[in-house]
N, C-alpha and C positions, 0 to 999 in steps of 0.2 A: 467660458465664466474663468472668472477667479477667483478659485478655492479659497485663498486669506481672506476674500472681501466678505463672502459667504459667508466661514466663520464667525465676520465680527458680527455680521447683521446677523447671524442666528445667535449669539452671546446677548447682543444688546436688546435686541427682544426680550431673550428670557429676562437681562435686568431687568428692564421694563418689568416683565410679570412679577417677579419674586420679588423686589420693592414697593411695588401700587396696592400692597395689603398689607405693609407698613409703617406703621408712623413712628417717630421715634422725638420725645417732646425734647428730652436733653439736646443740648446744642453739640458737646464735646463728644456724646456717647456717637451720636450720628456721622460725624466728624471722622470719628475713627472707623463706624460701620465703612463711610463711604471711600476710606482710606481703602479698607481692607479690598471693599469688591471693587476699587480700580487696579491693586495691583494683584486683582488674577483668585481671589481667596475660592470663589467657587467653579473654577475651570482653568483648566491647566494649558500652559505654552502650546500652539499646533507641534503632533507629534512628526519627524519628519526621519523617515528612515530612507536605506539605498536597495534597493531591490537588489538580491547580491547576483551577480553571474558566474556560470560556471563552463569550466574551459570542453569544449565542442571538440566531438568526437565522431567517429565514422556513422554512417546511414546504416539501419538494419540493408539494404542492397549492398552495399560494400563488405558488412562481415557475411553476405552470403557468398559474393563472389569470393570474396578471400577463402571461402572454405571452412570457417567459423560456424555457419548458421547453417541448416538445411533451407531449401527454396523453401522448401513453402510457408515461411518466416517472412518471405520478402511478399505475401500475397495477405496475411494475417497481421502484421504491425502497423498497417499504414495511418495517416488519416484520415479521417472520415468528411464529404464522402467516397466512396471508391463505385467503380466500373459495376462492380458486383450487383451496389444495390439498388433498391426500384428506382429511382432518379437516376440516369447512367449519364445525365453533365460532368461534366469535370472540373475541379476547379484550382485555384492555386493552391490550395489546402491538402488536394488527393496526388502528396507524394510522402517519401517512406520516411517513416521517421529519422532524423538525425537527435543521432547519442550523443550525453555528455560522455566526455572521457572517465568518469567513475564509473559512468553504467559497462560502458567496453573494458575495464579492469574486468568489472565482475563477472562477464559475461566471459573473456580468454579464463578466467580464474577457474568459474563452474569446468570449463570446456576440458579444462587439467586437471578435473578430477579433484577440486583443494576449498577446505569448508572455510569460509570468509565472513568476514561482520564488515558490514558499509555503514559506516557514519557522513551524513551529508545535511543538508537547511531542507527543510520543510520545501516541498514545491518543486524537489531537482530528483524526481523520480525514484525511489526506492524501490517501487514496486516491480518495475520493468527490469531492475538487475535477480533480481530472482523468476520473475514469471518466463523471461524471453530464455535463460538459460534452461529453465524445468521442460515449455513448451517444445526448446528445440531437442531436448532429453527425449519428450514423449516422439516423437515424431521420427529420431533415430531409431526407435524401440519399440514399434507398434506394436500391438499387442491387449488384451486385457490383463488387471492387475491396474492397484494402486503405486504410481510412480512418485510421486510429492504428498507432503500431506506442510498446509501452513495454517502455523501454528497462531490468531492475533488472541490478545489480551481482553479483548470489548467484542462484546457478538457485533453493534455496530461496525465496528471496522472488519468485517467477517463480512457484512453485508452491503458493506461500500466495493469491497472489491469484488463481490458477488458481478455490482453492475461493469466492472473494468473490464471480466473476463468476456461475462457477454460482450461490449463494445469489439470485440480481436478477437476471439474463437467462436461466434455464433456470429454474426454481421457480417453477408456477403455470401453465405454458404446457402445451398437448395434447404428449406426447411429449418436454414438456423441448426444444421447438425454437421458445429469445425470434425476436422480429425482429432482434436485433443477436446476430452469429455473433461467434465469438472462439477463439485459437487459441494452442500455447505452442507456441514454437519456438527450444528453447534447446539442441539436441545431444544430449538425453537421451529423442530419439522413434523408433520405433523405424523402417524404412524404410517400411514401409508407414505408417505415420501422416506420415513426410515428404510421400511421394509424394500421400498424399491431402490433406495441405495444401496441397502446387504447385498439383496438378488443380481443388481448389476455394476458392482462399485466401478466409477468410475478412474480418470487419470489421470485427476488431481482432487482433493478432500480440504474445506477450510473449516477449521474449525476451532476449539479453543483449549486450554489445554487443560480443563476440567473433565472435558468431554472426552477429551481423549485417554484421560488416566480412566472413567469406565470405558473405549472402547478395548482398553487391554487385560481390562476384568471381569466385563460381564458377559457370560455364555451368546446373549442374541446376539451378540455381535462378534464371533468368534470368525466370523465367515470375511469379516474387514478385515484383520491380521492376517488372513490367509491371503486374504487377494494384495494384501502390502508386501506378501515378503521379495525381497530382494529391492527391499524401495532404492530411493535414491535420490531423495533432498527430502530435510526434514528443515524449516523454515519456522525461524520465529521473529516474528515482525514487531516491531518497540521492544526492543531487546534489553531497553535500560529500563522496563516494567517487572522484572523479577533481580528481584536482589532481597538479600537477606535469606530467611526461612521458606521463604517461596522460592527463591534464585537457588535454592537447594533443593529443593524438589523438586522444579523442574529440568536440572541437572539430573537427578537422580530417571527422571521421566525418561529423558533425551537417552540415556544409555539402555533405561526397559525399553524402549522403543527399538531403539538397535540389536536388541537381543532379540524382541521377539517375533520382529520383523526379516531376521536374517539380511540386516544390511551391511554385508560385507563393503561396497563401494557404497555408503551411506554420505552424502553430504552434508553437513549443519554449514546454514543460513541465517545470519544476525543482521538486521535492520536498525537502524534509530537515530532519530535528527538530533539527539538533544548529549548522546555519547561523546567523550572528548578522544580520538587518534585518528590517523591518518586514514582518506576517503575508503579504500580498500583494503583490508588486512588480514591475508588467507596465511594458513596455517592448514 
């Protein structure tokens, strides 16, 4: 299929439709309208953009072999389908995930205990720059308790991330119960779901900054705060959304989380596709 020929055909058909019910008697006006239509008044020129490429980094398996990641990460972070899934057939996609260089740099920064902000284009795997370090840390430090809180500016983003975590942390495990547990806690849950999370907090909590504020102040969620003592990661996805007064509120909230959770080794991570900086800025 020639996409440009298809475009021209669609525009021609639309022009025939748009002009079929317009009859202009004045010759000068009719000529002017035709000239404007010929010039593309109602439709822009084709938009052509280059798909960005990102520098290639190591695979998950290579990082495991180097000791940067826990061995179980090789099983967790793989392309689907996997041998453990109902269909045991292998395909070329059943390979360890190859990371971009900025993803490897973020993982290494987290492993070193650094705080960092990652800025890179849409579709370049920002989520893995904090999910991989969080899962790795949870595997190295097993036991009950909340180890990471991931804050999203919109519930829709948290909902989307739930599906991403399910893909890695539940598929391929017996009864879909992997070694690292997670839960969404954004205010969309039923009372039964909230009580279950409070009674048995997971390793990773996905929330928004308003709910995180409420968790710190409401007595009914005091057990969540206690379960997060020694919190290891606080992630702010779409960091650019927190600016002005809201940015100041969230900055103070981050400090309150660190104090309430006694997070002496807490790592702050921010990600954005629109901020301008080096791909990984740590400090």
